[in-house]
C-alpha positions in Angstrom: 133.3 107.9 -6.6 134.3 106.2 -9.9 131.5 106.0 -12.4 129.5 108.9 -10.8 129.2 112.3 -12.1 129.1 115.4 -9.9 125.9 117.2 -9.9 126.3 120.7 -8.7 122.6 120.9 -7.9 122.7 118.2 -5.3 124.1 119.0 -1.8 126.1 116.5 0.2 124.6 117.9 3.4 121.2 116.8 4.6 118.8 119.6 5.5 118.4 120.4 9.3 115.1 119.6 10.8 112.9 122.6 11.5 112.8 123.5 15.2 109.5 124.8 16.5 109.7 128.1 18.3 109.8 127.9 22.1 106.4 128.1 23.8 106.1 130.3 26.9 105.7 128.4 30.2 102.3 129.0 31.6 102.2 130.5 35.1 101.7 128.1 37.9 98.3 128.2 39.4 98.0 128.5 43.1 97.2 125.4 45.0 93.9 126.5 46.7 93.9 123.5 49.0 97.3 124.3 50.5 96.4 128.0 50.7 93.2 127.3 52.5 95.0 125.0 55.0 97.5 127.7 55.7 94.8 130.2 56.4 93.1 127.8 58.8 96.4 127.3 60.7 96.9 131.0 61.0 93.4 131.5 62.3 93.7 128.8 64.9 97.0 130.2 66.2 95.6 133.7 66.3 92.6 132.4 68.2 94.8 130.7 70.8 96.9 133.8 71.3 93.9 136.0 71.8 92.4 133.5 74.2 95.6 133.5 76.3 95.7 137.3 76.3 92.1 137.5 77.5 92.7 134.9 80.2 95.8 136.6 81.5 94.2 140.1 81.4 91.2 138.8 83.3 88.6 139.7 80.7 87.5 136.1 79.8 83.8 136.3 80.2 83.9 139.3 82.4 83.9 143.1 82.0 86.6 143.8 84.5 89.8 142.2 85.9 89.5 139.0 88.0 90.5 139.7 91.6 90.8 137.5 94.8 88.1 137.8 97.4 89.7 140.0 100.1 87.7 138.1 102.8 89.5 134.9 102.1 92.7 135.7 100.2 95.0 136.4 103.1 96.3 134.7 106.2 92.9 134.8 107.9 89.3 134.3 106.7 86.7 136.9 107.6 83.0 137.1 107.8 81.1 140.4 107.6 79.6 141.1 111.0 78.1 144.6 110.4 78.1 147.2 107.6 79.4 148.5 105.4 78.2 151.9 106.4 79.1 154.9 104.1 78.9 158.6 104.8 80.4 161.9 103.6 80.4 163.3 107.2 83.7 162.2 108.7 83.6 164.8 111.5 80.2 163.5 112.6 81.5 160.0 112.7 84.7 160.7 114.7 85.7 161.8 118.2 88.5 163.7 119.9 91.0 165.7 118.0 90.3 163.7 114.9 86.7 165.1 114.7 88.0 168.7 115.1 90.6 168.1 112.4 87.9 166.8 110.0 86.0 170.0 110.7 88.8 171.9 108.9 89.7 169.1 106.4 86.4 167.5 105.2 86.7 164.0 103.7 85.0 162.8 100.6 83.8 159.6 102.1 84.2 157.3 105.1 83.2 153.6 104.8 83.1 151.4 108.0 82.4 147.7 108.6 82.9 145.0 111.2 84.4 141.6 110.5 84.9 138.5 112.6 87.6 135.8 112.2 88.4 132.7 114.2 91.6 130.7 114.5 92.7 128.1 116.9 89.5 128.6 118.9 90.1 132.3 119.3 87.5 134.6 117.8 88.3 138.2 117.1 86.2 141.2 116.0 87.8 143.6 113.5 86.8 147.1 112.6 87.9 148.4 109.3 87.5 152.1 108.3 88.4 153.4 104.9 88.6 157.2 104.6 88.9 159.0 101.2 90.4 162.5 101.4 90.5 165.1 98.7 94.3 165.0 98.4 97.1 162.6 99.2 98.7 165.2 101.5 95.7 165.4 103.8 95.4 161.6 103.8 99.0 161.5 105.2 98.1 164.1 107.8 95.1 162.0 108.9 97.2 158.9 109.3 99.7 160.8 111.5 96.8 162.1 113.7 95.1 158.8 114.2 98.4 157.1 114.8 99.1 159.5 117.7 98.0 158.2 121.1 95.1 160.2 122.7 93.9 162.1 119.7 90.7 160.2 119.1 89.8 158.3 115.9 87.0 157.5 113.5 84.1 155.7 115.4 83.8 152.0 114.8 80.3 150.6 114.5 80.4 149.2 118.0 81.5 152.4 119.7 78.7 154.5 118.1 76.1 151.9 118.6 75.4 151.2 114.9 76.0 147.5 115.3 74.1 145.3 117.8 76.4 142.3 118.3 75.9 140.3 121.5 79.1 140.0 123.5 81.0 142.2 121.0 84.3 143.5 122.5 85.3 147.2 122.4 87.7 147.2 119.5 88.6 150.9 120.2 91.7 150.7 122.3 92.5 147.2 121.0 95.2 146.3 118.5 95.6 149.1 116.0 97.0 149.3 112.4 96.8 151.9 109.7 98.0 152.6 106.2 97.8 155.6 103.8 97.8 155.0 100.0 97.2 158.0 97.8 94.0 159.7 99.0 92.9 156.7 101.1 93.6 155.9 104.7 92.7 152.5 106.2 92.3 152.2 109.9 92.0 148.8 111.6 91.1 148.1 115.3 90.6 144.6 116.6 89.9 142.7 119.9 89.1 139.2 121.0 85.7 138.0 122.1 85.3 136.4 125.6 88.3 138.2 127.0 90.8 136.0 125.1 94.4 137.3 125.1 97.1 136.6 122.5 98.9 139.8 121.6 101.0 138.3 118.8 98.0 136.7 117.1 95.9 139.8 117.5 98.7 141.9 115.9 98.8 139.5 112.9 95.0 139.7 112.5 95.1 143.5 112.6 97.9 143.7 110.0 96.3 141.2 107.8 92.9 143.0 108.0 94.3 146.1 106.3 93.6 144.4 102.9 89.9 144.4 103.8 89.9 148.0 102.5 89.4 146.4 99.1 86.1 145.0 100.4 84.9 148.6 101.2 85.8 150.1 97.9 
């Protein structure tokens, strides 16, 4: 500019402001409230899952699995009339060819009981025998023998006089059913009180009563 002299010691450029060095960003501290809430949710869900597992496996409040009562869980409802009676002497508790067979093939145990059931005014007496053999093969042999007409059987509690039931029918020779599962053979015989006759109904009762083996275990 006119009238001004140039001074070499003076700069036309203003000095830049000093920039402070960047400060490190401090790490974020965890939100303890949120973390605690999340842990509570996980614990609640885990508890619900475990409760369902215990309920479904039948261990809720019990040491073993929950099972239905065999006396009432089928088509007919039963009442124990005599027994159970348990023994390791199957030959001594049998008759006919079955007793002789047991002499050569001893059982481990025989459990016997009598049950009664009533439907539509008809009352039936049911004998259930559960025989446990040493092997599954001999259990199958026993079933074949008892299923054969005229070979004898395991005594029911009426036949051998163990049960004193007024008016009890002779179930031996009545409706018959049997099953073999593993080392166990279940034998069922049934008959009506008071001379009642209904073959179809009695057959249903005898078949249904096979599940009463669970009551003898």
